[in-house]
C-alpha positions as a Markdown table, in Angstrom:
| # | Residue | x | y | z |
|---|---|---|---|---|
| 1 | Unk | -9.7 | -23.0 | 12.1 |
| 2 | Unk | -10.3 | -21.2 | 8.6 |
| 3 | Unk | -12.8 | -18.5 | 8.7 |
| 4 | Unk | -16.1 | -18.7 | 6.9 |
| 5 | Unk | -15.9 | -17.4 | 3.5 |
| 6 | Unk | -17.5 | -13.6 | 3.2 |
| 7 | Unk | -19.6 | -15.0 | 0.3 |
| 8 | Unk | -20.6 | -18.6 | -0.8 |
| 9 | Unk | -22.7 | -20.1 | -3.0 |
| 10 | Unk | -23.4 | -23.7 | -2.8 |
| 11 | Unk | -25.0 | -26.0 | -5.6 |
| 12 | Unk | -27.0 | -23.1 | -6.7 |
| 13 | Unk | -29.4 | -23.7 | -9.9 |
| 14 | Unk | -31.5 | -21.5 | -11.4 |
| 15 | Unk | -33.4 | -22.0 | -15.1 |
| 16 | Unk | -36.2 | -20.5 | -16.8 |
| 17 | Unk | -38.1 | -22.7 | -17.9 |
| 18 | Unk | -36.2 | -25.4 | -20.0 |
| 19 | Unk | -33.1 | -23.1 | -20.2 |
| 20 | Unk | -30.5 | -23.7 | -17.3 |
| 21 | Unk | -28.6 | -20.4 | -16.3 |
| 22 | Unk | -27.0 | -21.9 | -13.2 |
| 23 | Unk | -26.0 | -25.6 | -12.8 |
| 24 | Unk | -24.8 | -26.7 | -9.0 |
| 25 | Unk | -22.6 | -23.8 | -9.0 |
| 26 | Unk | -20.1 | -23.3 | -5.8 |
| 27 | Unk | -18.4 | -19.8 | -5.4 |
| 28 | Unk | -16.7 | -18.6 | -2.2 |
| 29 | Unk | -14.9 | -15.3 | -1.9 |
| 30 | Unk | -12.9 | -15.0 | 1.5 |
| 31 | Unk | -13.0 | -11.6 | 3.7 |
| 32 | Unk | -11.0 | -8.7 | 2.2 |
| 33 | Unk | -10.5 | -10.8 | -1.4 |
| 34 | Unk | -11.5 | -9.5 | -4.7 |
| 35 | Unk | -13.1 | -12.3 | -7.3 |
| 36 | Unk | -13.5 | -11.3 | -10.5 |
| 37 | Unk | -16.2 | -13.6 | -12.5 |
| 38 | Unk | -15.5 | -13.5 | -16.2 |
| 39 | Unk | -17.3 | -15.3 | -19.0 |
| 40 | Unk | -19.4 | -14.6 | -22.3 |
| 41 | Unk | -22.6 | -13.7 | -22.5 |
| 42 | Unk | -25.2 | -15.8 | -21.5 |
| 43 | Unk | -23.1 | -17.7 | -18.9 |
| 44 | Unk | -25.0 | -16.8 | -16.1 |
| 45 | Unk | -22.7 | -14.2 | -14.4 |
| 46 | Unk | -25.9 | -11.7 | -14.3 |
| 47 | Unk | -28.0 | -14.2 | -12.9 |
| 48 | Unk | -25.9 | -15.1 | -10.5 |
| 49 | Unk | -25.0 | -11.5 | -9.3 |
| 50 | Unk | -28.9 | -11.1 | -9.1 |
| 51 | Unk | -29.5 | -14.2 | -6.9 |
| 52 | Unk | -26.9 | -12.7 | -4.2 |
| 53 | Unk | -28.6 | -9.6 | -4.2 |
| 54 | Unk | -31.8 | -11.3 | -4.2 |
| 55 | Unk | -33.3 | -9.9 | -7.2 |
| 56 | Unk | -33.6 | -13.7 | -7.9 |
| 57 | Unk | -34.6 | -16.6 | -6.2 |
| 58 | Unk | -32.5 | -19.7 | -7.0 |
| 59 | Unk | -34.6 | -22.8 | -7.6 |
| 60 | Unk | -32.0 | -24.7 | -5.2 |
| 61 | Unk | -28.9 | -24.4 | -3.3 |
| 62 | Unk | -27.6 | -22.1 | -0.8 |
| 63 | Unk | -26.3 | -18.7 | -0.7 |
| 64 | Unk | -24.1 | -17.2 | 2.5 |
| 65 | Unk | -23.1 | -14.1 | 3.5 |
| 66 | Unk | -20.8 | -14.0 | 6.8 |
| 67 | Unk | -22.0 | -17.7 | 7.0 |
| 68 | Unk | -25.7 | -16.8 | 7.1 |
| 69 | Unk | -28.0 | -18.0 | 4.5 |
| 70 | Unk | -29.8 | -15.1 | 2.2 |
| 71 | Unk | -31.9 | -17.5 | 0.3 |
| 72 | Unk | -35.8 | -17.1 | 1.3 |
| 73 | Unk | -34.7 | -13.9 | 3.7 |
| 74 | Unk | -38.0 | -11.4 | 4.5 |
| 75 | Unk | -37.4 | -8.2 | 2.9 |
| 76 | Unk | -36.6 | -6.5 | 6.4 |
| 77 | Unk | -33.9 | -9.2 | 6.7 |
| 78 | Unk | -32.6 | -8.7 | 3.4 |
| 79 | Unk | -32.3 | -5.0 | 3.9 |
| 80 | Unk | -30.1 | -5.6 | 6.9 |
| 81 | Unk | -27.7 | -7.5 | 4.9 |
| 82 | Unk | -27.7 | -5.2 | 2.0 |
| 83 | Unk | -26.8 | -2.7 | 4.4 |
| 84 | Unk | -23.2 | -3.6 | 4.1 |
| 85 | Unk | -22.6 | -4.0 | 0.6 |
| 86 | Unk | -22.3 | -1.2 | -2.2 |
| 87 | Unk | -22.8 | -1.4 | -6.1 |
| 88 | Unk | -21.5 | -0.1 | -8.8 |
| 89 | Unk | -24.2 | -0.5 | -11.8 |
| 90 | Unk | -23.1 | -1.4 | -15.4 |
| 91 | Unk | -24.2 | 2.1 | -16.7 |
| 92 | Unk | -23.7 | 3.7 | -13.0 |
| 93 | Unk | -27.7 | 4.2 | -12.6 |
| 94 | Unk | -27.7 | 7.7 | -11.4 |
| 95 | Unk | -30.9 | 9.7 | -10.8 |
| 96 | Unk | -30.9 | 12.6 | -13.3 |
| 97 | Unk | -33.1 | 14.6 | -10.9 |
| 98 | Unk | -30.6 | 14.6 | -8.2 |
| 99 | Unk | -27.1 | 16.2 | -8.2 |
| 100 | Unk | -24.1 | 14.7 | -8.2 |
| 101 | Unk | -23.7 | 14.8 | -4.2 |
| 102 | Unk | -27.0 | 13.5 | -3.9 |
| 103 | Unk | -26.6 | 10.6 | -5.9 |
| 104 | Unk | -23.4 | 9.4 | -4.0 |
| 105 | Unk | -25.1 | 10.2 | -0.7 |
| 106 | Unk | -28.5 | 8.2 | -1.6 |
| 107 | Unk | -27.9 | 5.5 | 0.4 |
| 108 | Unk | -26.6 | 7.7 | 3.3 |
| 109 | Unk | -29.7 | 9.5 | 3.6 |
| 110 | Unk | -32.4 | 7.0 | 2.6 |
| 111 | Unk | -31.0 | 3.5 | 3.9 |
| 112 | Unk | -28.8 | 5.0 | 7.0 |
| 113 | Unk | -30.7 | 7.9 | 7.9 |
| 114 | Unk | -27.4 | 10.3 | 8.0 |
| 115 | Unk | -28.6 | 14.2 | 8.4 |
| 116 | Unk | -27.9 | 15.8 | 4.9 |
| 117 | Unk | -25.0 | 18.4 | 6.4 |
| 118 | Unk | -23.1 | 15.0 | 7.2 |
| 119 | Unk | -24.0 | 13.1 | 4.1 |
| 120 | Unk | -22.9 | 16.0 | 1.6 |
| 121 | Unk | -19.7 | 16.0 | 3.6 |
| 122 | Unk | -19.0 | 12.5 | 3.2 |
| 123 | Unk | -20.2 | 12.4 | -0.6 |
| 124 | Unk | -17.7 | 15.4 | -1.0 |
| 125 | Unk | -14.9 | 13.1 | 0.6 |
| 126 | Unk | -15.7 | 10.2 | -1.9 |
| 127 | Unk | -16.0 | 12.4 | -4.6 |
| 128 | Unk | -12.3 | 13.6 | -3.9 |
| 129 | Unk | -11.5 | 9.8 | -4.0 |
| 130 | Unk | -12.4 | 9.1 | -7.6 |
| 131 | Unk | -10.9 | 12.1 | -8.4 |
| 132 | Unk | -13.5 | 14.8 | -8.9 |
| 133 | Unk | -13.5 | 18.3 | -7.3 |
| 134 | Unk | -15.8 | 20.0 | -5.1 |
| 135 | Unk | -16.9 | 22.1 | -8.6 |
| 136 | Unk | -18.8 | 18.7 | -9.4 |
| 137 | Unk | -21.0 | 18.4 | -6.7 |
| 138 | Unk | -24.1 | 20.4 | -7.5 |
| 139 | Unk | -23.8 | 19.6 | -11.4 |
| 140 | Unk | -26.4 | 17.1 | -13.0 |
| 141 | Unk | -25.1 | 14.1 | -14.0 |
| 142 | Unk | -26.4 | 14.4 | -17.6 |
| 143 | Unk | -24.1 | 17.1 | -18.1 |
| 144 | Unk | -21.2 | 14.7 | -17.6 |
| 145 | Unk | -19.1 | 12.5 | -19.7 |
| 146 | Unk | -20.0 | 8.5 | -19.0 |
| 147 | Unk | -16.4 | 8.0 | -17.6 |
| 148 | Unk | -17.4 | 10.7 | -14.9 |
| 149 | Unk | -20.8 | 8.9 | -14.3 |
| 150 | Unk | -18.8 | 5.9 | -13.6 |
| 151 | Unk | -16.8 | 8.0 | -11.1 |
| 152 | Unk | -20.0 | 9.2 | -9.5 |
| 153 | Unk | -21.3 | 5.6 | -9.2 |
| 154 | Unk | -17.9 | 5.0 | -7.7 |
| 155 | Unk | -18.1 | 7.1 | -5.1 |
| 156 | Unk | -21.7 | 6.1 | -4.4 |
| 157 | Unk | -20.8 | 2.7 | -4.3 |
| 158 | Unk | -18.1 | 3.3 | -1.6 |
| 159 | Unk | -20.0 | 6.2 | 0.2 |
| 160 | Unk | -20.9 | 4.2 | 3.4 |
| 161 | Unk | -17.6 | 2.2 | 3.8 |
| 162 | Unk | -19.2 | -1.1 | 2.9 |
| 163 | Unk | -17.6 | -4.6 | 3.8 |
| 164 | Unk | -19.0 | -6.0 | 0.5 |
| 165 | Unk | -19.0 | -4.0 | -3.0 |
| 166 | Unk | -20.7 | -6.0 | -6.2 |
| 167 | Unk | -19.3 | -4.1 | -9.4 |
| 168 | Unk | -21.7 | -5.3 | -12.6 |
| 169 | Unk | -19.4 | -4.8 | -16.0 |
| 170 | Unk | -17.6 | -1.5 | -14.6 |
| 171 | Unk | -16.0 | -0.3 | -17.9 |
| 172 | Unk | -18.9 | -1.1 | -20.2 |
| 173 | Unk | -19.1 | 1.7 | -22.6 |
| 174 | Unk | -15.7 | 3.4 | -21.8 |
| 175 | Unk | -12.8 | 3.6 | -24.3 |
| 176 | Unk | -9.7 | 1.6 | -23.2 |
| 177 | Unk | -8.0 | 4.8 | -21.5 |
| 178 | Unk | -10.8 | 5.5 | -19.3 |
| 179 | Unk | -11.3 | 1.9 | -18.8 |
| 180 | Unk | -8.1 | 1.8 | -17.4 |
| 181 | Unk | -8.4 | 4.4 | -15.4 |
| 182 | Unk | -11.6 | 3.1 | -13.4 |
| 183 | Unk | -10.2 | -0.4 | -13.1 |
| 184 | Unk | -7.3 | 1.8 | -11.0 |
| 185 | Unk | -9.5 | 3.5 | -9.2 |
| 186 | Unk | -11.5 | 0.6 | -8.4 |
| 187 | Unk | -8.9 | -1.0 | -6.9 |
| 188 | Unk | -7.5 | 1.5 | -5.2 |
| 189 | Unk | -10.7 | 2.6 | -3.5 |
| 190 | Unk | -11.6 | -1.3 | -2.3 |
| 191 | Unk | -8.1 | -1.8 | -1.1 |
| 192 | Unk | -8.5 | 1.4 | 1.1 |
| 193 | Unk | -11.7 | 0.2 | 2.4 |
| 194 | Unk | -10.3 | -3.3 | 2.9 |
| 195 | Unk | -13.5 | -4.3 | 1.3 |
| 196 | Unk | -14.7 | -8.0 | -0.2 |
| 197 | Unk | -15.6 | -7.6 | -4.0 |
| 198 | Unk | -17.2 | -9.6 | -6.4 |
| 199 | Unk | -16.9 | -8.1 | -10.1 |
| 200 | Unk | -18.7 | -9.8 | -13.2 |
| 201 | Unk | -16.7 | -8.7 | -16.2 |
| 202 | Unk | -15.4 | -10.0 | -20.1 |
| 203 | Unk | -12.3 | -7.5 | -19.4 |
| 204 | Unk | -9.6 | -9.9 | -19.2 |
| 205 | Unk | -7.3 | -6.8 | -18.8 |
| 206 | Unk | -9.2 | -5.4 | -16.4 |
| 207 | Unk | -9.7 | -8.5 | -14.5 |
| 208 | Unk | -6.4 | -8.9 | -13.9 |
| 209 | Unk | -6.5 | -5.3 | -12.6 |
| 210 | Unk | -9.1 | -5.5 | -10.0 |
| 211 | Unk | -8.8 | -9.1 | -9.1 |
| 212 | Unk | -6.9 | -11.1 | -6.5 |
| 213 | Unk | -8.7 | -14.4 | -8.2 |
| 214 | Unk | -10.4 | -14.8 | -11.5 |
| 215 | Unk | -13.0 | -17.4 | -11.8 |
| 216 | Unk | -14.2 | -18.5 | -15.6 |
| 217 | Unk | -18.1 | -19.1 | -15.6 |
| 218 | Unk | -19.3 | -21.2 | -19.0 |
| 219 | Unk | -22.9 | -22.8 | -18.6 |
| 220 | Unk | -23.5 | -21.8 | -15.2 |
| 221 | Unk | -20.3 | -23.3 | -13.5 |
| 222 | Unk | -17.1 | -22.9 | -13.0 |
| 223 | Unk | -14.6 | -24.5 | -15.1 |
| 224 | Unk | -11.4 | -22.3 | -13.9 |
| 225 | Unk | -10.4 | -20.5 | -11.1 |
| 226 | Unk | -7.2 | -19.0 | -9.7 |
| 227 | Unk | -4.9 | -16.0 | -9.2 |
| 228 | Unk | -5.2 | -13.1 | -11.6 |
| 229 | Unk | -1.6 | -13.2 | -12.4 |
| 230 | Unk | -1.8 | -17.0 | -13.8 |
| 231 | Unk | -4.7 | -16.5 | -15.6 |
| 232 | Unk | -2.6 | -16.5 | -19.5 |
| 233 | Unk | -0.3 | -19.4 | -18.3 |
| 234 | Unk | -2.7 | -21.5 | -16.4 |
| 235 | Unk | -3.0 | -24.2 | -19.5 |
| 236 | Unk | -6.5 | -24.4 | -18.9 |
| 237 | Unk | -7.9 | -25.1 | -22.8 |
| 238 | Unk | -11.4 | -23.0 | -21.4 |
| 239 | Unk | -9.4 | -20.0 | -20.5 |
| 240 | Unk | -7.2 | -20.1 | -23.1 |
| 241 | Unk | -9.8 | -19.6 | -25.8 |
| 242 | Unk | -11.3 | -17.1 | -24.0 |
| 243 | Unk | -8.2 | -15.4 | -23.2 |
| 244 | Unk | -7.5 | -15.6 | -27.1 |
| 245 | Unk | -11.1 | -15.3 | -28.5 |
| 246 | Unk | -10.9 | -18.2 | -30.4 |
| 247 | Unk | -14.3 | -19.8 | -32.3 |
| 248 | Unk | -12.6 | -23.1 | -31.9 |
| 249 | Unk | -12.4 | -25.0 | -28.6 |
| 250 | Unk | -14.3 | -26.3 | -25.7 |
| 251 | Unk | -16.5 | -23.2 | -25.1 |
| 252 | Unk | -19.5 | -23.7 | -28.0 |
| 253 | Unk | -21.1 | -20.6 | -29.3 |
| 254 | Unk | -24.9 | -21.0 | -29.0 |
| 255 | Unk | -25.5 | -18.9 | -32.6 |
| 256 | Unk | -28.2 | -19.8 | -35.1 |
| 257 | Unk | -26.6 | -21.2 | -37.9 |
| 258 | Unk | -27.9 | -20.7 | -41.8 |
């Protein structure tokens, strides 16, 4: 008997007024799988992620985590589900009022109720996994480069050894070298945890480093999905246009014409 997906979206629809963002979106991620969802701006990637997290409610369809529907859950029930997740935000979203170690330990302290001494020990351990030494623990995040802030954000995302980790454009704002470093850290850390991961990105090179599977989203639906190492040879016209960055092709750019 095949195990149920760790995360599953069934015919999920979401619109804002007359603007349809997600249209009968089907997507599934198996336990331990790393899925990267790629696509241009406005294709529905962020709305999809917000629906999974419960920040937005789908207009129709269902979203399941470990076989349990999470659509319409009470706040208390949703918090219980979210305890098994971690999140790396697009711009790290660190608290400038807290030192680095407390940023990493924030969920441990606030959601898991771990004592401060133990939480600091865990934070130091996770910082070391992302290449930051103990001298960084008491620094203010505002004193750090964007790349280092991303590392702190990654340490926070894995602090509680979550079963599921979400990554929102993890290399945005980084130079190519630091982007490669973050991609490699994400791959290594999540494989060490055995976590199921969902990444939204437009970075093709990073997607192939992080992902086992890649799905291309266009107009709120998946137009191609497959193993990450086949994306450049799959022959799908949507993928070929996206990979090459061509203007002409099945992907129509929504721009104002003079």
